[in-house]
N, C-alpha and C positions, 0 to 999 in steps of 0.2 A: 504493498500499497504506499503512494508516493504522497510524500507530505512536505510543501514546502522545501524542493527539493532534496529531502530524505526518506528515509524511510521508518516508519515507526512501527512496532511491532507489538504483542501486549500478550502478557502470560498470565495463565491463571491456576492455582493450586488449593488445594485442601488445608483446613486449620483447627484451632487445638480440639482435643490434643495434638492433632496429627494435622499437618496443611500439605496440600497439593496444590500445582504450580494451574489452574486455567490457560491462563493467555498470558503471552507478554508482550507488548509493543516496544518498539526500538525505533529510535532516531539514527542513521546512519548515512554517510555519502562519502564512496567508495570507497568505504570501510574506515574512513577516520572520521573520527567524533568530531563536529563543530561545537563552538562554545554557545552558537544561539540556539542549539539542540536541545538544551539542558534545561530537563522538566523544573520549572519553579514554583509550581502547585498543582495540587489534588484536590478534590470537592466533589464529592456523592451529591447527586439533589436528593429532597427529603424522600422520594420512594426509594430511592436506592437503585432505579432503572437505568437515570444516564449518571456519567462520571465526565467531570471535564478536568483537562490539565494545561495550563498554562504554561509555555519557553521562554526562556531566555532573549527569543526572536521574536517575539510579540504576539506568537502562533496560541491559540485555541484550538483542541482537540477536545471533541464530546464523541462518550463512547455510550449505543447502549446495547442492554443488556438482552439479549437472544431467547426465545423460549427456551432451548435448551440448556441455556444457564450462562452461555459466553459471553462473552464483551466483544463487542465489533466495532469499527469506526463508524459514528452516524454524522458526523461532520466535520469539517478542520472549516477554519476561515483565520484571516490574518487581524488583529484586532487592535494592538498598537504599532506605531510606525515610530523611528527613532528623528527626534526632534532638536532643535535645537534653541535655548533661551538668546538672543540676541543682547538683552537688557543686563544680563549677566553673564555672558560668556560662560554660557553651561550648556552641556549637554546632555538631553532626556534621553537615558536607554528606552527601549520598547519592549525592557521584561515584562514580563505578567508579575506583580508581586502576591495578587490573591486574586479569584475568584470565589464568588458568590452566588448561587441560585435563590431564585426568589418564588414562592410556595406559587406553586400548580392551580391557577384558576377559567383555562381555557387549553385547548388541543395545543398550542403554543406553549413554549419555553422559555421564559428569561431567566439572563443572571448579567451580574455586576462582574467588569474585568478592571484590574486597575495597574498602569503602573506607576510612576514614580509621581507622576502629577496628575494625571487625566485616569479618571474615571468615564465608563464607556457603559451605560444601559443596551445589553443586547436583546432581539427576539431570533429565536430560532424556532422556524414553521415549517410546516412539510404542506407539497403541493402534489397532487396526482388527476389534478381536473382543469382544462384551460377552456378559457370562451373562444368561441366562432363566431360566424358569420355577423360581423359588424357590417351595420349599415353604412356607417359613412368612411371608414377605414377597411385594407384590405388585410389579408392574414399576415401580412410581415410588420403592420401598425403605421403603415403611412395613410395618410387622408386621400380619399378617393377625389377622383374628380366630380364634382357635385351634378355634371348634367347629364352622367350615367348610372346615377339611382334612379332607376325607376320602379321599385316596388322597394315593400319594406318588409323584413325579415325578423323574427324572434333567435336575439342569438343562442346557442347551447350549448353545453358543456360536456367536452370530450374527454376521454380517459389519455391519459399520459405518462408517461414513467416518473416515478415518484420524485419526487425533487427537493430538498432539505435546504435553505434557505436563512442564512444570519443577516438581520441586519441591524444596523445602529439604530436606537429609537431615543437615546437620551447620549449627551454628552457633560459630561459634570467636572468643570475645567476650573482654573484658575482663584483656588480656595486655598490651596496649602504652598507656603514658602518654604517648608523642606518636605523630605522625601514620604510619599504615605506608606505605611507599615501595616494596615490593616480599613477590612472593611466589614461590615457587621450589618444585618439585616436586621430591622426590627420584627418582634414578632404581631405589631398593628401593621402588618405589611403595607402601611402606608411613608414610611421613614427609615434612613440606615445610617450607619455612622460614618466616618471616615478620620483615619487617626495619621498624624507623621509624627517627628519626634518630641516637639512643645505641643502641638494642640489636639483638639479632637473636635470636629465638625457637625453636628447633624443637618440630615438632607430631606428632601421632600423628593418621592423619586418622579411627580411629576413639574419640578418645577429648580431647573438647571443654573438660573444666573443667581442665586442667590442659598448659603447657608447659613447656620445659627452656628457660633463657636460654644462651646459648650463645659470645654476643659484648655485652659491656658496656662501653662508651664512657663512660660519667658518670662526671666526677670527682666528689670530694666535695664540691669549693666549686664549682659551676658558673662564677664567674669564671675560672678553669684552663681552661675550656672550649674549644678548639682547632681542633675539627675535630667535623662530623658524619657518619655514614652515609646515603650517595644513593642506593646501589642492589645488591643481593647477589644470588647465583647461585648452584645447585648444580652440579658437576659434568656433565656427560650421560652419564658413564659410570661414575666410581666415587663411592660414594656416601659414603663419608668426606672425599671434599674439594668446599669450598666458595670462589667468591670473592667480597670484598667491596670496595667503593671508598667515596673517602672525599671531603667538600669539600675536603681540601689538593690534589688529583692523585694520589693514590694508590690503589693497586689490590693488594688483601691476599689471599695465599693459605693459606686454613687446612686442618688434614690434625685431623679430630675423632679421629682413633684417638690422637693424643697426647696429649690432654687434653679434660678433658670441653668446659671452659672455653677457648675459641677467644681468650684476648686476645692469645695470643702466636703470631704467624704464622706459619708454615712458609716464605712468600715474600712478599718484598715488591718490587711493579714501579712505578717511580718512575723517571722522567727528570729530570736534575737539571738544572737552567737556568742559566744563565752570570747570576751576581750583577749584572752591569754591563746587563745584558738585561730585568731586573726594573723594573715598574713601578708602582704602584696598583692597575691591575687585571690582574695576574700570577694572582693566588690565584684572582681571582673565576672567571677564563677559563679555567684548569685546571682547575676542579673537576667532577669525572665523572659525566656523566649517565645514563650507560647502560653497563651489561658485557655482553656476550654470550659464553659457551663457543664454539666451531667446534666440529661436529656430529662431527669427528672426534676433540677434545677436546686438541689439541694447541696448541691455541690459543686465546689470549682477546681481543674487540675491545673495547675503551673509548673511550666518543665523549666526548669534551669539548667548550666551547665554540664552539672553532676548530679543529678536529683530531679525526680520528678513525684510532687509533691499533692496530695489529695488536702483540700479544707471544707471546713465545715461552715455554711455561711454564719452559725451560731455561734463560732467560737473564732473567735479573731487573733488569739495568742498565739497558737502553734498549730500546725495541721495535725489532720488526725491520722495519717497516713505519710510514709516517705519512704521512695523506693531506692536505692543506688541502682543507677543503669552502665553507669563503668567506674568505680571507684578505684580500681584499680591504674587510673590515669593520675591520680594525685601526685605522684611521685614523677609525673613527666610533664606539669604544666609550666614548667621556664620554656623545653621545649617547643611546645604547644603555642605560649606567649612568641616565643620569638617566629613560628611561621605562622603567626595571626588564626590556628585552627582553633585558639582559644573564646574566640569570638564569633564559633558558627553559631546559626541560628538552627535550634532544632524544634520540629512541633511534636505536641502527642496528641493523642485522641483514646474515648470512649469506646467499648463496645457498647449495640444497641440494647443493652440491659445496665449497662454504669458497673458492671463485673468485672472487667478487663479492661485494661490500660496498655494501651502500644504506646512505643516511639522510638524513634531512631538512633543511632548511635554509628562509629566508625567502621573499616572494614567491609562494608556493606552488611551489617549484622542490624538487627533491630531487636528490641527487647516487647516485652510480654509478661502483664503480672494479674496471675490473679488473685483479686481484692480479697475472698472469701478461704479460699485455699492458702493463701499466700506462696502460694508456687511460682516460679517465675522460669522463662528460657529465652533463652539468645537463637536467634534463627539469623540463617542469611541469607541475603538476597542477591544470584550473580549466576551470571550465562554459565560459569564453572561448575555450580552444584547444582541446580536447577536442571534435571534431568527431564526423559520423558519417561511417566508412570514412575515416578519414583516421592517417597514422602522427604519431607523436611527433616534432616537431623538437627539435634538440636547442637550448638556449640560451646566452648568454655573456654576461654581464656583465662590462662595462669599468668603467675608474677613468678614465681619459681621457676623449678623444676615438673615438665611435663608428668604427669599423671596416664594420660592415655596419648596414641598417637593423634587422634582427632585433635587435642587440646591445641593450641594456639599462645605463641606465646606472645605475652605485651607489646616486648620489643621489634617483633614482628608486623602487628598491625599496620597497615596502611590506611596513613590518615588522608587520602585524595581519594579514597574511597567511601561514602559519609551517605546518609540515609536519612537528610533531613523534612522531606515531606511524607503523612502518612495521611494515610481515611481510612475511617471504616466504614460498611453497611451502616443504617439509619436500625436496620431489623433485622440483618441474616450474617452470618460469620463469614462476612468477603471483607478481604482487605487489600486497600493498594498500594503499594510502594513505590516511591520514585525514587532511582539509583542514579544516578546521574544521567545521561539521556534514553536510562529503561524503564517502564514501568511494567512491573510486574502484578500482577493479580492473584491471589489466593483465597480459596474457600475449602469449607470445613463442610463435608457431606453428613448426612445422616440417613442409618434405616430407617426403615418404616418403623421399626418398634421405639428408634428415640438414640439406640446405641449410634457413636462414631466409628463410623467405618476406616479401613484404611486409607490416606489419601492417594489419591493418582492426579496424574497430570495427565489435563487432557490436550488432544492436539488443538492449535488454531488450524484456523482455513488456511489452505495454502498460500495465499499469498504470504500470510503473517510468520514469521521464525519462532518457534514455538520455545516457550521457556519454563522453569520449574514455578510451581506455588508455592508462598509463605505458609509454615507451619497453625498446624490446628491447636486451640488448645482442649 
């Protein structure tokens, strides 16, 4: 399947406790990876039938789930183009930072896609009929000579091959002085927020020429700047609640009913660190890179560099659960700082029942944590280990001597291979993993009696290169 000069292949597998690859999609051009092909965001829609990905080249690829369970390409389009701000002499990249689906209200699908400066609302619709028999136009749409029109006819609709069209319906621009890092659709289905390093704006989906600033952290003197906004998210059920996190490791819950400007938070979620344990890297690794409300709305999931934490909205002083993602990297922080890897922003995700947590790591590993049993597993999404009809095998990173041949030493981890972007189907055990220019889709299949089957890797359509699915819990 050609896409923007490249080939995009997808894999799918079964998942917890055994994952198999269902489908794999890959961007490749002459077998050489282009930086523009690197996937920069992944997002399921509310039903899970569609999966959207954005890349550094400004393109959006939408996959649709087929009746047999596999995801195949539904539509591809160029969402953003590179621009240049002549006033600031600043180049604006076309990279898609975030994609958010709007709730489905009619046969057409709507989604928001943003780069560093501009947010666009796209409509994706199907057309399988065309009108024929116009009185004043010919079949090619050109106006007829009126002197040749001697009779009137009623236009009719004729069947045609299915055509999927993507068209921009709104463009929201010129509202952010800094790079947009988050967008989130409100539960009222009328508004959404966009956040950059210092401000959060509230938009109406029907109004493009103005927005309302609801959070502003910019000090009068920029030398007094002590933190920046890293991510913002609306509550899934209460349209007046939103959460945003900062580079200092704090997460604030704001109530828009209290004030038009939400600089004064309603709750502050922060874990106090023992001063004797602080180091040069403490503030860097505590910076929150992602925030997700649970589907129930009761909990907050936050990801920093080394851990993923679950917070109860009713308890601010400490998280109710803390999971170590790659604690073995604490001794490597100096080299990670020198290579800038310490500033990588990992995302996190809940499963549909809020019982399992997923997040990414290095070496193309991703981690899953079962909240009830406290079990965890490390799995790998890469072409080397994803084979046909194979189950994803757990991986183990060891600091000292290897105990098994399959163990991987922390010194041999490849920090260029990283899982930054993940997404979980809202209702089923299906996960999407973005690894550089590869998209892996894994699924857990159940037998009729409700037990887990041994996962298998399904073969993708002939035009796709098949790769393994992630493990199943």
